[in-house]
C-alpha positions in Angstrom: 44.2 65.9 67.6 42.9 68.8 69.9 39.8 69.5 71.8 38.8 72.6 73.3 37.5 72.1 77.0 34.9 70.8 78.1 35.2 68.7 75.1 33.5 65.7 73.7 35.7 62.8 72.5 34.2 59.8 70.2 37.3 57.0 70.6 36.4 54.4 68.1 38.9 51.2 67.1 38.9 48.3 64.8 39.3 44.6 66.1 39.9 41.3 65.1 40.6 38.1 66.2 42.1 35.4 63.9 40.9 32.6 65.5 38.0 33.5 67.6 35.8 36.1 68.0 36.1 39.4 70.3 34.5 40.1 73.2 34.9 43.4 74.2 37.1 46.4 74.0 38.0 48.5 76.6 39.3 52.0 76.4 41.7 53.9 78.5 42.9 57.6 79.0 46.2 56.6 80.4 45.1 53.9 83.3 41.4 55.1 83.4 38.9 53.4 82.1 36.5 55.3 80.0 34.6 52.9 78.5 33.6 49.2 77.1 32.2 48.2 73.6 31.4 44.3 73.4 30.3 44.9 69.3 31.7 46.4 66.0 31.9 48.8 65.3 33.8 49.2 68.7 33.2 52.9 70.3 32.5 55.1 73.3 31.8 58.8 74.1 33.6 60.9 76.4 32.2 63.9 77.5 32.8 66.7 79.8 36.8 66.5 79.6 39.0 69.1 81.0 41.8 70.8 79.4 45.2 68.6 79.6 46.5 66.1 77.0 45.6 62.5 77.6 46.9 59.2 76.2 44.3 57.4 74.7 44.2 53.4 74.2 42.0 50.3 73.3 42.4 47.2 74.4 40.7 43.8 73.0 40.0 41.0 74.6 39.3 37.5 72.9 36.7 34.6 74.0 40.3 33.1 75.5 40.7 36.1 77.7 44.0 36.8 75.6 44.4 40.7 75.5 45.9 43.1 73.1 46.7 47.2 73.5 46.6 48.8 71.0 49.5 51.7 69.9 48.6 55.3 72.2 46.8 58.1 70.4 47.5 61.8 72.4 45.1 63.9 72.2 45.0 68.0 74.0 42.3 69.5 75.2 42.5 73.2 75.2 41.1 76.0 77.5 38.1 77.8 75.9 39.4 80.4 73.1 37.7 83.4 75.0 36.7 85.1 71.6 40.3 84.1 70.4 40.3 84.4 66.1 40.0 81.2 64.3 42.1 79.0 64.4 43.3 80.2 67.4 43.3 78.4 71.0 44.8 78.1 74.4 46.6 75.6 76.6 48.6 75.4 79.5 49.2 76.5 83.4 45.7 78.1 84.6 45.7 81.6 82.3 43.9 82.9 79.9 43.9 84.4 76.6 41.2 87.5 74.7 41.5 88.9 71.4 40.5 92.7 70.7 41.7 93.8 67.4 44.7 93.7 67.0 45.9 93.3 70.4 46.2 89.5 72.0 46.0 89.8 75.8 47.5 86.4 77.2 48.0 86.2 80.9 50.4 82.6 82.3 51.7 81.5 85.5 54.4 78.7 85.4 58.0 78.4 86.9 59.6 78.8 83.3 60.1 77.8 79.9 62.9 75.9 80.8 65.1 72.9 81.6 63.4 69.7 80.3 59.9 71.1 80.9 57.9 73.5 80.6 55.3 75.6 82.8 53.6 78.4 80.9 50.1 79.8 78.9 50.3 78.9 74.9 47.7 80.3 72.6 48.1 78.8 69.5 47.6 77.3 66.2 48.9 74.5 63.8 51.2 74.6 61.5 52.2 72.4 59.1 55.2 72.5 57.2 57.6 75.4 56.9 56.5 79.2 58.0 57.4 82.0 60.4 55.3 83.8 63.2 55.5 87.5 64.2 54.8 89.8 66.9 55.5 92.9 68.1 55.7 92.4 72.3 53.6 95.4 73.6 53.7 94.7 77.0 55.6 92.0 79.8 54.0 92.7 83.5 56.8 92.4 86.0 56.7 89.4 88.7 60.0 88.7 88.2 62.9 90.1 86.0 62.9 86.6 83.6 58.7 87.0 83.2 59.0 85.9 79.4 56.7 86.5 76.3 57.0 85.8 73.0 56.9 83.7 69.8 56.9 80.0 69.5 57.3 76.9 67.7 56.9 73.6 69.2 56.5 70.0 68.0 54.0 68.5 70.8 52.1 70.4 73.3 54.2 68.4 76.1 55.9 70.0 78.4 59.0 68.0 77.6 58.4 68.8 73.9 61.5 70.3 71.2 60.3 73.7 70.9 61.9 77.3 70.0 61.0 80.4 71.8 62.4 84.2 70.8 61.0 85.7 74.1 61.4 89.8 75.8 61.9 89.3 79.0 60.7 91.6 81.7 64.3 92.7 82.9 66.7 90.1 81.1 66.7 91.3 77.1 65.9 89.6 74.6 67.0 85.8 74.0 66.2 82.4 72.1 65.6 79.8 74.3 65.3 76.4 72.9 64.8 72.4 73.2 66.1 70.9 69.9 64.8 67.8 71.1 61.7 66.0 72.8 63.0 65.8 76.6 66.4 67.4 75.9 67.7 69.8 78.0 67.0 74.0 77.0 69.6 75.9 75.5 69.7 80.0 74.9 71.3 82.7 72.9 71.3 86.0 74.3 69.8 89.4 71.6 70.0 92.5 72.8 68.8 94.0 76.3 65.9 95.4 74.5 62.5 95.4 76.7 58.5 95.5 75.7 58.0 96.8 73.2 60.4 94.6 70.9 59.3 93.2 67.6 60.1 88.8 67.3 59.8 86.3 64.5 60.6 83.0 64.4 61.1 81.1 60.8 61.3 77.4 60.3 62.7 75.8 56.9 63.0 71.7 57.1 64.4 71.3 60.4 66.1 74.6 60.7 64.6 77.5 62.8 66.0 80.8 63.1 65.2 83.9 65.6 65.3 87.5 64.8 64.6 90.8 66.5 63.8 93.9 65.6 62.6 97.5 66.8 60.2 98.2 64.3 59.4 95.1 62.4 61.6 96.2 59.3 64.9 96.0 59.8 65.5 92.8 61.4 68.5 91.2 63.3 69.1 87.2 63.6 69.4 86.4 66.9 71.1 82.6 66.2 69.6 79.4 64.1 69.4 75.9 65.4 68.6 72.7 63.7 65.5 70.6 65.7 65.5 66.9 64.5 62.6 66.1 66.5 60.3 68.5 64.3 57.7 67.0 63.0 55.4 68.1 59.6 52.7 69.7 61.9 53.8 71.8 64.8 51.8 74.3 66.7 53.0 77.7 66.2 52.0 81.0 68.7 52.4 83.1 71.4 53.8 81.9 75.1 54.0 83.8 78.4 55.4 82.6 81.7 56.1 84.5 85.0 58.4 82.7 86.0 56.6 82.4 89.1 54.3 79.0 90.2 51.1 80.1 91.4 51.8 83.9 90.3 50.2 85.1 86.8 52.1 87.3 84.3 50.4 89.0 81.5 51.7 90.2 77.9 50.2 92.0 75.3 51.2 91.1 71.6 49.9 92.7 68.4 50.7 92.8 64.5 50.8 89.3 64.7 51.3 87.3 61.9 51.5 84.0 60.6 52.8 83.1 57.2 52.7 79.1 56.6 54.9 78.3 53.5 53.3 76.3 50.5 53.8 73.0 51.1 53.5 71.4 48.1 50.9 68.9 46.7 51.0 64.9 46.3 50.7 62.8 43.4 50.4 59.0 43.1 49.9 57.4 39.7 47.2 54.3 40.1 47.5 53.2 36.6 49.7 51.5 35.0 50.8 49.2 37.5 54.7 49.0 38.0 55.6 46.1 35.7 52.8 46.0 33.3 53.4 45.2 30.0 51.8 45.9 26.6 52.0 45.4 22.9 53.0 48.0 20.1 51.3 50.1 19.2 49.7 49.9 22.5 47.1 52.1 23.8 48.0 53.0 28.1 45.9 54.7 30.1 47.3 56.5 32.4 45.7 57.4 36.3 46.5 59.5 39.2 45.2 61.0 42.1 46.8 64.2 43.6 46.1 66.3 46.6 46.9 69.4 48.4 47.0 70.4 52.1 46.9 74.0 51.9 45.5 74.7 48.5 43.9 73.6 45.7 45.4 71.3 42.0 45.5 73.4 39.5 47.0 70.4 37.2 48.5 67.2 36.7 51.2 66.2 34.0 51.4 62.6 32.7 55.6 61.9 31.7 57.3 59.6 30.1 60.8 60.4 31.3 61.7 63.6 30.3 58.7 63.6 28.1 55.4 65.2 28.7 53.0 63.3 28.1 49.8 65.1 28.6 48.0 67.1 31.2 44.7 66.9 33.7 43.1 69.8 35.1 40.6 68.2 36.7 39.7 65.1 38.7 39.7 62.2 38.1 43.3 63.1 36.5 43.3 60.5 33.7 45.2 60.3 29.8 45.2 58.1 27.2 48.8 57.7 25.3 48.0 56.1 22.0 50.2 54.0 19.4 53.1 53.5 21.7 55.8 51.9 20.3 58.0 49.2 21.8 60.3 50.1 24.4 60.9 50.6 28.2 59.2 53.4 29.7 59.3 55.4 33.0 56.4 57.0 33.5 55.3 59.5 36.3 52.8 62.4 37.1 53.6 66.2 38.6 51.0 67.8 40.2 50.8 71.4 40.7 48.6 73.2 42.8 47.2 77.0 43.0 50.5 78.9 44.2 53.1 77.0 41.5 54.5 74.0 44.1 55.2 70.9 42.1 55.0 67.1 43.5 56.1 64.1 41.7 55.0 60.4 42.3 56.7 57.3 42.4 58.0 56.5 39.0 56.3 53.6 37.8 58.2 51.4 34.7 56.2 50.2 32.0 57.2 47.4 29.1 55.9 47.6 25.6 56.6 44.7 23.6 57.0 44.3 19.9 54.0 43.2 17.8 53.5 39.0 17.8 54.5 38.0 14.9 53.1 34.7 14.0 54.2 31.4 13.5 55.7 29.6 10.0 53.5 26.3 9.3 54.3 24.3 6.3 53.0 20.5 5.5 55.4 18.3 5.0 53.3 14.8 4.0 52.0 14.0 1.6 53.7 15.7 -1.1 51.5 17.9 -3.4 49.3 15.5 -6.3 50.1 12.6 -4.0 48.2 9.7 -4.7 46.0 7.4 -2.8 43.9 3.7 -3.1 40.4 4.6 -1.1 39.9 3.3 1.4 43.4 5.2 2.1 45.5 6.1 5.5 47.0 8.9 4.8 50.1 10.3 7.6 49.7 14.2 7.8 53.0 16.1 9.1 53.9 19.8 9.2 56.7 21.7 10.3 55.7 24.8 12.6 57.6 27.5 14.5 57.1 30.5 15.9 60.3 33.1 16.6 58.8 35.4 19.2 57.0 32.9 21.5 56.2 29.3 21.2 53.4 27.1 18.7 50.4 26.1 20.7 48.7 24.2 18.2 49.0 22.8 15.0 45.2 22.2 13.7 44.9 20.0 10.2 42.0 20.5 7.4 40.6 18.4 4.7 38.8 21.7 3.1 37.3 23.4 5.7 37.0 19.8 7.3 39.2 19.9 10.7 40.9 16.9 10.8 42.4 16.6 14.0 45.0 18.7 16.4 48.8 18.3 17.3 49.6 20.3 20.1 53.4 19.3 19.9 56.9 18.8 17.7 56.3 16.2 15.5 52.9 17.7 14.5 51.1 15.4 12.6 48.2 13.0 12.7 47.0 9.9 10.3 43.9 10.5 8.6 42.1 7.2 8.1 39.5 5.3 5.9 39.6 8.2 3.1 37.2 7.4 0.5 37.8 8.1 -3.5 38.1 12.0 -4.5 40.0 15.4 -4.5 41.1 17.0 -1.4 43.0 20.3 0.0 44.9 20.0 2.4 46.2 22.6 4.8 47.9 22.9 8.3 46.8 26.2 10.8 49.4 26.5 13.6 48.7 29.4 16.6 50.9 30.7 18.9 50.7 31.1 22.4 49.8 34.7 21.8 46.8 33.6 19.6 48.3 34.1 16.1 47.2 31.9 13.5 49.3 31.4 10.0 48.1 28.5 7.5 50.3 26.2 5.3 50.4 26.2 1.6 47.5 23.7 0.3 48.6 20.4 -0.4 46.3 18.7 -3.2 45.7 15.3 -2.8 43.7 12.4 -4.9 42.3 9.0 -3.4 41.1 6.6 -6.8 38.8 3.7 -5.9 40.5 0.5 -5.2 41.5 -2.1 -8.0 39.2 -4.2 -9.5 41.7 -6.7 -11.0 41.4 -8.9 -7.7 44.1 -8.8 -6.0 44.6 -10.3 -2.4 42.8 -8.7 0.7 44.8 -5.8 1.4 46.5 -5.4 -1.5 46.2 -2.0 -3.7 48.2 -0.9 -7.0 48.6 2.9 -8.4 50.5 4.1 -10.9 53.5 6.5 -9.4 55.0 9.7 -11.1 54.9 10.6 -14.9 54.2 7.6 -16.8 52.6 7.7 -20.3 49.9 4.6 -19.8 48.2 3.4 -16.8 49.5 0.3 -15.1 47.7 -2.4 -13.7 48.0 -5.5 -11.6 46.1 -9.1 -11.3 46.4 -11.6 -9.3 45.9 -15.4 -9.8 46.9 -17.8 -7.3 49.4 -18.3 -7.2 51.1 -15.4 -9.6 51.1 -11.6 -9.4 51.1 -9.8 -13.0 51.8 -6.1 -12.3 52.0 -4.1 -16.0 53.6 -0.8 -16.0 55.0 2.2 -17.9 57.5 4.8 -17.2 60.9 6.2 -17.7 62.4 4.5 -15.2 62.8 3.9 -10.9 66.1 6.1 -10.7 67.1 9.8 -10.5 65.3 11.8 -7.8 61.8 10.8 -9.1 60.3 7.5 -10.2 57.5 6.5 -12.5 56.6 2.5 -12.4 53.2 0.8 -11.4 53.2 -0.2 -7.8 51.0 -3.7 -5.8 51.5 -3.1 -2.5 50.3 -3.2 0.9 51.2 -1.4 4.3 54.1 -2.5 6.4 54.3 -1.4 9.9 58.0 -2.0 11.6 60.3 -4.4 10.8 59.7 -6.7 8.1 60.6 -8.9 4.8 59.2 -9.3 1.6 60.2 -12.2 -0.9 59.0 -13.4 -4.5 60.4 -14.8 -7.4 60.5 -12.6 -10.5 59.1 -14.8 -13.2 59.5 -12.9 -16.0 60.0 -9.3 -17.4 58.8 -8.4 -20.7 61.6 -7.1 -22.7 60.4 -3.2 -23.4 64.2 -2.2 -22.9 67.0 -3.7 -21.6 66.6 -2.0 -18.1 63.2 -3.0 -17.9 63.2 -3.8 -14.2 61.0 -5.9 -11.8 61.0 -6.8 -8.1 60.3 -6.4 -4.5 59.9 -2.6 -2.8 59.8 -0.9 0.3 59.0 3.0 -0.3 58.2 5.5 2.5 55.5 7.2 0.2 53.8 7.2 -2.8 55.3 10.0 -4.0 57.6 10.0 -6.8 60.3 11.2 -4.7 60.1 9.0 -1.9 63.1 6.9 0.0 62.7 3.4 -1.0 64.8 0.3 -1.1 64.3 -2.0 -4.7 66.0 -5.3 -5.6 65.0 -6.1 -8.7 65.9 -8.5 -11.8 66.0 -6.6 -15.5 65.0 -7.4 -18.9 68.5 -7.8 -19.7 71.1 -6.1 -17.1 70.6 -8.7 -14.7 69.9 -8.3 -10.6 70.8 -4.7 -8.9 69.7 -3.4 -5.4 69.0 0.1 -5.9 67.8 2.4 -3.5 66.9 6.2 -2.9 68.3 7.8 1.3 66.6 10.8 1.1 63.4 11.8 -0.1 63.7 13.6 -3.7 67.9 12.6 -3.9 69.7 10.8 -6.4 69.6 7.1 -6.8 72.5 5.1 -6.1 73.0 1.2 -7.8 74.7 -1.5 -6.1 74.9 -4.3 -8.7 74.0 -7.9 -8.0 74.9 -11.0 -10.6 73.9 -11.0 -14.3 71.3 -13.6 -13.5 67.8 -13.2 -15.7 64.1 -14.4 -14.9 63.0 -16.6 -13.2 65.4 -15.1 -10.2 64.1 -15.1 -6.9 64.6 -11.4 -4.5 64.0 -10.1 -1.0 64.2 -7.4 1.0 64.3 -7.0 4.9 63.9 -4.1 7.3 65.0 -3.8 10.4 64.9 -0.5 11.8 66.2 2.2 9.4 68.6 -0.6 7.4 67.2 -2.2 4.9 69.5 -5.4 3.2 69.0 -6.7 -0.4 69.5 -11.0 -1.4 69.1 -12.5 -4.5 68.6 -16.4 -4.9 68.6 -19.3 -7.4 66.1 -21.6 -5.5 64.5 -19.3 -2.8 66.5 -21.6 -0.1 70.4 -19.9 -0.5 70.7 -16.4 -0.6 73.4 -14.0 -1.5 73.7 -10.1 0.1 73.8 -7.8 -2.6 74.2 -4.8 -0.5 72.7 -2.8 3.2 71.7 0.8 3.5 70.6 2.9 6.0 67.6 4.9 4.8 65.4 6.6 7.4 61.7 5.7 6.5 58.2 6.5 9.0 57.3 3.2 10.9 54.6 2.5 8.4 55.6 2.4 4.6 54.8 0.3 1.6 56.0 -2.7 0.7 54.9 -4.6 -2.9 56.1 -5.1 -6.2 57.1 -2.6 -8.5 57.5 -2.7 -12.7 59.0 -0.3 -14.8 59.4 -0.5 -18.2 61.9 1.9 -18.9 60.7 3.6 -21.8 57.6 5.7 -22.1 57.0 4.5 -25.7 55.7 0.8 -24.0 54.7 -1.0 -21.3 56.4 -3.8 -19.4 54.5 -6.9 -18.1 56.3 -8.6 -15.2 54.7 -11.8 -13.1 55.7 -13.3 -9.9 54.9 -15.9 -7.6 56.0 -17.1 -4.5 55.1 -13.5 -2.8 55.3 -13.3 0.8 55.5 -10.3 3.2 56.3 -11.4 6.5 
């Protein structure tokens, strides 16, 4: 920062302490204490500051006595302008400068502008970025042959600053003298041996400064150019005079002074969306940006996706909404244009638009559509669910609009207990991780009232599959009487009457088939274990027929074709037994219920809880078959 003497400078600082409190902040110019502040906001005012360059620091002290010193800030206090046109000011070895249109009169002393440190008087203003300065050195006072006057660009106002000086001397001609690095040594390139009046010019382009001279300000001759790696963006450009004799003033006059700054490009920053942001197609994306121009105004801000222009904003706040964006990855940027046509681009922001969320799929796998149960029923409901572009979060099970329960992990299922008689429409609703839902096809089931025939506690009976006449079951100690109709217990769907109870886990059922009414030679009666009460359910059936002997028949997979293993050709009465161990089922027959013959073993996957009981089919749709059983045990 620069000020004009006698200056008043406000110093302020921020300070914090991670493990205590700040007791005070001291402010210094070099080693000189300027003042102390003991509470936030921390600051002091430095009054009547004389011309010069000062290094300012703040020193914070905490409640434990520890101190920290801030980075130094350099400020320059210049001499009063004495009527110099704004924004010109002056600084340097004792001297003065005045302006009377169109002439600058600059008086300066100093040993030289040379070596590693300069001594001169300087009339200057800031230059931001590239630009040029032109002046005609009208006169140079003769204090010595190397008395110098000319145009200068310098990095700072420190004596050892990097600088470029295109000068006219009293008697040594024209020269381009410079110091390319802060603290470096000066070098010189001679021009012509011309004396004042003589036109001089310096042009800065990036880190290159070129020096020129001219007799008329129209036709220019380049003296030299050089690279200045120490030059910052903001420089000090102006008119320099050194007498080349310490303590002796030299006065020079300048006219036709012009300073032409280059147009600095504007800056732009895309503030939304954030880099890496994700959206779902068809997306609506709002792009916002900030833009500024240090030497002009912002004319417009254009928004781009790659090389495609999306839209334009001409006033702050700069924003544009991009609608119906398809799935893909996009590189977004904002390009600001200033009032002179210069442009500046923001950093690129990458966003991803994901495809629309695909809803999950779901299907009820149990019970089967049309299944019947005996109330109060216990019904296991299961479903398959998947999501092609995510995960399944939940599966909700409903009877009509009543939520029965929720499963959050595969296998998806629940047990619905104490279901009263009635007709029910079951559905499963899958919800994915993005909130999309899908409802399965409905499955209709019927729960009928329990048998009124006086079966033992825990026993029920029902017709299974397509029967043309209703069956029945009754119990009079120690005999079960079961009447059933149906084409068969065979192929991929059964038709029969079933007296049953529930069995969970491993177990055995034993019965003596006392009689089988002859409706057909394959009229069947026996003990059964089946997974569900659906016609196509997996099952194991150890039977005695009316005229075909004993057999172990079973269905290994739901709705699959039945298989048969023949037993003896015995007729009733005959003992039969089924044993379950995991998914292994073994079938036996016996003449006396003591000595058993194994007819077959098979692996039949079933749920943990199954239906175990007494099955009867007439093997004809034209007549019923009644069978009687005793010695029935389930264990």
